[in-house]
N, C-alpha and C positions, 0 to 999 in steps of 0.2 A: 515271600519273606524278604528277599534281597531288595525289592522295590522300596521297602520301608526301612532299609538300613540295618536289618537284622542278620545276624549270622544264623545258619541253620544247624543249631546244636541239637543233638538227640539226647534228651534228659528223661530217661524212663524212671521217673520217681515213682514212689509207691502209689501216688495219686493217679499217675498215668497208667501204671502197670495193671491196676484193677480194671480200668476202662478198656485197656488194649490187649488183655490177655488172650482173647480169641480173634484178634485181628492180625492182618499181615502188616509188614513193615510200613508201607505208605500210610496206613491208618494212624500210626503213631505220629507221623508228620502232621496229619490233620489236627490231632490234639495239640501238637506244638503250635500250629498256626493259630489255634483258638487261644492258647495261653499266652502267646506273644503278640496278640492283637493290639491295635492302637485305636483309641477313641478318637473319631474325627472331630474337626472343629477347631477354630482358632483358640478360643478359651473355653474350656469345659471343666466342670467339676468331676472329679474321679468317681466312676461308678464301677464297682466290682462286677465281674461276670459279664462285661460288655466286650465281646471279642469278635475279630474277623474270623471267618471260616474259609477253608479252601475246598474246591470241588473234590469229592471223594473218588479216588481211583484205586480201588482195592484189587491187588493182583491175586490171582487164584493160588491158594495154598499149595496145591499139588504142583503148580507151575514153578513155585519157588523151590520145591524139593527136587524137581527134575533138573534144574539148572544150578544146583549147589556144586561148589568145587569139590575136588576129591577129598574124602574123609581124612586122609592121612595128613592134611595140612593143619589139623587141629593142634594147637600149642606151638606152632612155628613162631619164632621170635626174630629171625633174620630171613628176609624175603628170598624165597626160591621160586621163581616164576614157573619153572618146568614142572614143579610138583602139582600145579593146578590143572594139568591136562587130564581130561577124562573123555570117554566116549559114551554117547547116549543113543538109543535107538528111536528113530522118529519115522512117521509115515510119509511116503512120497507118492506123487503121481507122475507118470511119464506123459509128456505133452509135446506136440510138435512146436518148433520154434515160433512159427507164425501165430500160434494160438495162445502163447504164454501171457501176453499183456491183457487179452480179453478175459482169460481165466482168472488172473489175479484180481481183476475188478469184480468179477462175478462171485468169486469165493473169498472176498477180502476178509470176512470174519472167520474163515476156516484155515487160511494159510498162516504160516508161522509169522509172528509179529515181533519177535525178539530183537531189540536194537543191537546192531553190531553183527548180526548173523545174516547171511545171504538166504533169501527165500528160494532162489533159483540157482541151480548148479548144473555143470556140464554132465551129460550122459556119457559115461566112458564107453558104452557099447554102440551109440548111435549119434553121430555128429549133427544130425538134423533134428534131434530131440533134446529136450531139457527135462530136468527133474525138479518138480515143484514140491518144496517141503511144506507139509501140513502141520498144524498145531496138534500135538498128540492128545491134548486134553479136549479138543473139539472132535476128535476121531476116536471114540472109545473102541477098543479091541480092533483097531485098524479097519474099521468098517464105516463106509459113508452112509449118511442118512438119506431119506428119500429125496429131500429138496436138493441136496448136493448132487445126487445121481441124476436128477432131472436136468440140472444145469449142464452137467457133463454130456448128457445125451444130446442136448441142443448144440453143444460145441463139437460134437462128434469126437469126444475124448473117452478113451477106455476107462471105466470106473474102477479098475483094479488097483488097490492100494498095496504098495510094496514097503518093505522095511529098509531103512538106510542108517548106516552108522555115522553119526554126526560127531566130529571131534571138537571138543570145546577146549580153549586155552585160556591162560591168564587174561588175555586181551578181551575175551568175551564176557567176563564177569564184571559186575558193577562193584564199586568200592565197598558199599555196605555188605554185599554178598561175600566178598573176600574176607572182610573183617569179622563178619558173623561166623564164618567157617573156621577162622583161626582162633579167636578168643574162646575161652571156656564157655560151654553151653549155659545159658541162663544169665550171663553177664551182659550189661549194656554195651552197645557198640557206639563208637564215636566215628562218624564219617563226615561231620560238619565242622566248619571253622569260620573264623573271621578272615576276610581277605583284605590285605593292605598292600596294594600294588602287586609285586611278585611274591609276597610273603603270605603264607597261610598260618594263622595263629590259632593254636589249640589250647584248650584247658582240660587236660586229661585227668581222670580220676586215678586214685592209687592203684586199683586193680588193673588198670590199663598200662601202667608204666613199664612192665616187663616187655610189652609189645610196641613201645613207643617208636622205635626206629623203623619197624615194619610199617606201622601206621603212617609215619611220615613219608616213606617211600611210595606207598600206595596212593596217597593223596597227590604227590607229584605226578605219578603215572597217569592218574585218571582225571587230572584237571589241567588242561593246556594253559600255559602262562604262569603257572606256579613253579618257581624254581628254588624255593626255600621254605621249609616248615619249621616252626618254632613252637615250643610248649612253655607256657607260663609256669615258673617254678616258685613264685612267691606272690603274696598279695600286693596290691598297688600301694606304693609309698605315698602317704597322704600329703607329704611336703612337696615332692617334685612330680608326683603322679606318674611314675614309671615303675617297672617291675623287672625282676630277674627272669631270664628265659634261657632255654637250651635249644640249640639248633639240632633238630632230629634228622633232617635229610636235606640234600641239596647244598647249594652254595651258602657261605656264611656272610654274604653281603646283606646287611640290614638297613642300608640306606636305600630308600625306595621312593617312588613317585605314585601319587594317588590323584584322582579327580573326583571332586564332590560338587554337586550343583553347578557343573560347567566351569569350575575353577580348579586349577592345578596346584598341588602342593608337593613339596619335597621334604623329607624328614629322615632321621635315623630312628627307626622303630625301637631300638634298644635303649634310647636315651630320652625320648619325649613321649607324651601321651597322645594317642590317636585311636578313636573308636568309630569305625564305619557305621555302627548302629545309630549314630547321632546325626546323620546327614539330614534327616527330615526335620529334626528339631532345630538345627542350625538354620535351615531354610525358613522355618516357621517364624523365628524371631526376626530374621532379616526382612521378611515380608511385612512386618509391622512398621518398619522404618520408612521415612520419607526423605527425599533429597533435602539436605540442609539440616537434618536432625543431628544430634550429638550422641555418640555411643561411648560409654566408658566400659571397657571389657576388663574386669578385675583379674580374672584367671584365664588369660587369653590363649594359652598354649601356642600353637604355631599359626593361629589366626583364622579358624573356621567361622567365627562370627565377625571378626574385625575386617578381614580382607573383602568379603562380599559386601559389607556395609560401606566400606570405602569406595568400592566399585559403583555403589549406588549414590555416590556423591554425598555421603554423610561425613561429618567430622568425627574422627575416631581417636580415642586415647586407649591404647592396649598395653596391658601389663602382665608379666609372668615372673614368678620368683625363680624358676628353674633357668639357670644360665643357658643350658642347651636349647630350651624352648624359646628363650629370648633371641638366641642366635638364629634359629630356624625361622622365627617370626620375621626378623629383619630380611632374611634370605628370601622368604616367600612374598614379602612386600615388594621387593625388587623384581622378583620373578613375574609378579602380576602387575607391575608398573603402578603401584599405589604407595610407594615409599614416601612420596611427598604429601600424602593425605593422611598418614597415620603417625601419631606421636607414640613411640614405643618406650616402655619402661621395664626395668629389671628390679622390681621391688617386692617386698612383702605386701600382700593384698591390703592389710590394714593401713600400712604406711601410704600406699597408693591412694586409698580413700581419704585419709587425713591430709595428704599433700596435694598432688595434682588435681584430684577430683574436687576437693573443697575449694582450691584456688580458682578453678575454672567456673564452678557454680557461683561462687562469691562475685566473680567478675561479670558473668553473663545474666544471671537471673534478675538482678535489679534493672537491667536494660530492657527486659521483656515487656511488651505491651499486650493488652488483651487481644488485639487483632493479629498479633504475630503467630505464626504456625509452628515455630521451632519446638521440637520435643526433645527431652533429655531421657536417655535410657541407660540403665546400669545393669549389666549382665554379670551374674556371679555363678559361674558354672564350676563349682567344686563341691559336688553333692555330699561328700563325707563331712565337710566342715563349714560350708558357706553360711548356713543359717546362724552360726555363732558369730559371724562378722556383722550381723545387722545392727548390733548395738552401737556401731560406729556412727550411725545416722542420728543418734540422739544429740540434739543441739549441735549438729555439725556446722550450722551457719548461725550468724548473729544478725538480728534485725527483724524487719517485716518483709514478706514477699510482696512484690509489686503485682503479681498475678498468680492466683492459685492454679491456673491452667498450665503454668510452666513448671510445676513441681515435678521432680524426676520420677520416672517409673522404673521400679526395680524388678528384675526377673531373676529370682533366686532358686537354686536347685537343691534338692535334698533327697535322701533315701528314707524310706519308711517301711517297717515291718508290722505296722499297726493294722487292726481290722478295718479301720476307716482312715486310710493314709492321708486323704485330703484334710480331714479334721486335725490329724496329728501334725502335719506340716504347718497348718495355719496356727495352731496353738503354740508351737515352738517359735514360729516367727514373731508372734505377738509377745512372747516372753522376752525375746531379744530386743524388740522395739520398745516395750513398755507401754503398749497401747493395744486396743482392740482393732481388728481388721474386718469385723463383721460388715458385710455389704460393701467393702472397699477393696476386695481382692478376688482373684480368680485362680483356680488350681488346675493344672494340666498334667495328665498322665503321660510321661515321656516314654517309658518302656518298663517291662518286667525284667529286673536284673537277675533274679534267682527265685526259686519257689518262696512265696510269701515276702518278697522284697521288691518294692517298687521305687522307681526314680520319678520324681515329680518336679514341676516348676510352679512356684507361686509368684504371681505378678500383682503389683500394687503401686499406686502412687504414694510416695512417702507423705504421711499426714503432716500438715503445716506445724502442728503443735509438737511433733517429734523432731522435725528437721531444723526448726528455728528456735534459738534462745532469745527471748525478748529482752531488750535492755531494761534495767530497773528505772522506773519513773523518777 
């Protein structure tokens, strides 16, 4: 999931719950991987039910029960690590020191495989021996099977299985096990988040809010490098694309550094928009560009399209209405040494299209010749509103194009809750442009935002009869 820029959120919706009612926790992650899948290809039409799947690794249900934290932690809202201590009885074999490694290899499916727990411990009664802990679910009634006894016979190890009191502490439990033990039974558990540098970003549900400070601390404890956990407390503002958040645990420093597609960015996460799930999409669009192409980034944010395009030796015009985004855009241009290759603007998107974009196209398009390879691309990544801006292209320019090959290509993003999201996005784009795009556009599924809500990108060359207003004869 991280490879494709997704956060690992556990959303046990009714749809998931039916399918996962008899599965262990990892099986739900498999369903998540299917529902969060991405359709491969540079330009593809959206097809519902086309998903990636992950290899199934279902943990034994009894194993989950054995390693549950102490029952008394249920309902805890402030983290008390000492309360998670408990002792479980496990089977062990007494083995000579020099035989331990051979036995571990020979009985690798029988010895304890629990991450974070030692499989071999000191023998308090014999310094020349060691105690090898076995998996209690592979050794029913503390009795070895015939195949295991044969192995021990060959190694000259006594097959007698003893009982050992194994102490488990807070450190031995995984974050999802801790949260499942604390939250009320039957309620969904949040152990996933979006990572932005040292910040973990959560979107907690209402029933999880009483436990939010505990959840935040558990995430810091179990994820090295995370020093701040925040929870979104409002929807994204459609004007500046930022949202209110509450610091749940750790330091309150929200200025962070991230790296995406080998490019470093710095930002104040509380004041600008940044979504790590979009790294693959940023890379996909930049891959379409060639050195010498022109990119107009209408809603540029801090520069995830603009800066890699400039590094690719494209001519870039980047704009964002949010003064904070504009400031961090300038900062990141200097950070990546492309400030001389990017013209940055702090304008409304519509004004940017009617001003600098129209001016540049009016100047450059008449100079293009058929044999020239320069392409013009306009990226409009404001999925809540961008399609409504497409009407700006109606008669944006006056005259006749010298070359239809030079007509700008638009990459416009939108959300859809429609049963056929590709058709929905195309029809809305056609309504804004005032023309049909049949056979002249492609639609790409970017990501699943929420149940029954998709984010898509529609790409098309602006039709000549839309872009140009012919002078009266």
